[in-house]
N, C-alpha and C positions, 0 to 999 in steps of 0.2 A: 486393442486394449481389452482385457478381460472384463466381462460384465461385473464381476465381483468388485473390481477396482474402481469402477465409475463413480460410485458415491464418495469414495475417499477422495478422488481427484477434484470432484465438484466442491466438496467441503474444503479442500485445501485451497482452491482458487478463490472461493468466497471468503474464507478466513484471512487470506493474504490481502485481499482487497479491503476488507474491514479494518485490518490492522494498519495497512498503509494510509487509509482514510483517517483513521484515528490519530496517526502522527501529524497528518496535515492540520487537523482540527485543533489539536492541543498545542502544537509547537510551531508549525511553519506559518499558518495563516495569520495568527496574531502579530508575529514579527513582520510578515509582509505587509499587513495593513498599517502598522505603526510607521514602517519605513515610507509607505506612500502618503503619510500624513493623515491617516485616519485613526488616530489614537482614541477619539471619542467612541468610535464604533467598537473598538476593542474593550473600552471600559464598560460600555453597556452590554456587551456580550458577556464579559466576565461577571458582571453583576447578576445577569440572568442565569448563568450557569457556573457557579463557583468552583465546581469540580475541575474545570479547566485549569485553575491555578495549581491545584494539587497535581494534576497530571504533567503540567509543564515543569514542575520541580523534579520530576522523574523522567525527563525526556531522554536521557541516556538509556534508561531501561526501556523505554517505549520504542526507540529506534532499534535497540538490540533485539528486542522480542519480535518486532515486525520484520526486521531483516532476516531473523532466523525463520519466521514464517514464510517469507517470500522464498527463501532458499529451500525449505522443506517442499513447498509447492512446486518449484522448479524441478527439483529432484524426482518428485512423483510424476511430473508431466514428461520430463525428457529421459526417463530411465530406460535402459535397453530392455528388450524382450516384450515391449508393449505390443499387442496385436489386436486387431478388430476381429469380430466374429466373421465366419465364412458366409453366412446368410446375407445376401445382397442388401436387403432392407436394413438390417441391423448394422451392416458394415457402413452404409450411408449415414445412418444416425450417429454411429460412432465417429466418423469423420467429422460431421458437423459439431458434435460435442468437443471433439479434440481442438477444432479450430477456434471455438468460443472460449475454451479454457486457456489457449494460448493468448488470446486477445485480452481476457481478463487479467491473466498474470502480467502481460505487457503494461496494461493500464495501471495496475497496482505498483509495478516497478517504477513507472514514471512518476506516480504520486510519491513514492518513497524517495526517489532521487531529488525531486523538487523540494520535498519536505526537509531532507537532510541539507541541501543547499541553503534554504531559507533559515533553518534553525542553527546551523554551524558555521556557514561560510559567508553569508550575506553581510553581516555586521563587521567582521574583520576586513572583508573586502572593501566596504565603504570607507572604513577608517584608513585603510592603506591608500585608497585613491584620493582621500581627502574630501569626500562628499558629505 
């Protein structure tokens, strides 16, 4: 990996994690809590942070934006032609940073998939199963 691109990749990974976490907070976690019978918790949460209601109205845009952010981060992380420096110390640091970037991207992707499942598929699946 070129040293000039390291900041961009770290920013992309952190941004993807932030966006995926935002989709969990606004859209997936409230649905999951209500499904588990904790509606009073969601009501208290929404009264403390009313912005969550506004964000949940735009959950389609939230998931599209966060999905595009995850895709952009993956393209930066897995693009061809990435090399680490020749200096052994910098190469070791580059390999550690690359490993952590992949972990953060994987965690953000898991957040996004769980959020999409809870926001879009959980309720129709419950209705279809008759639960």
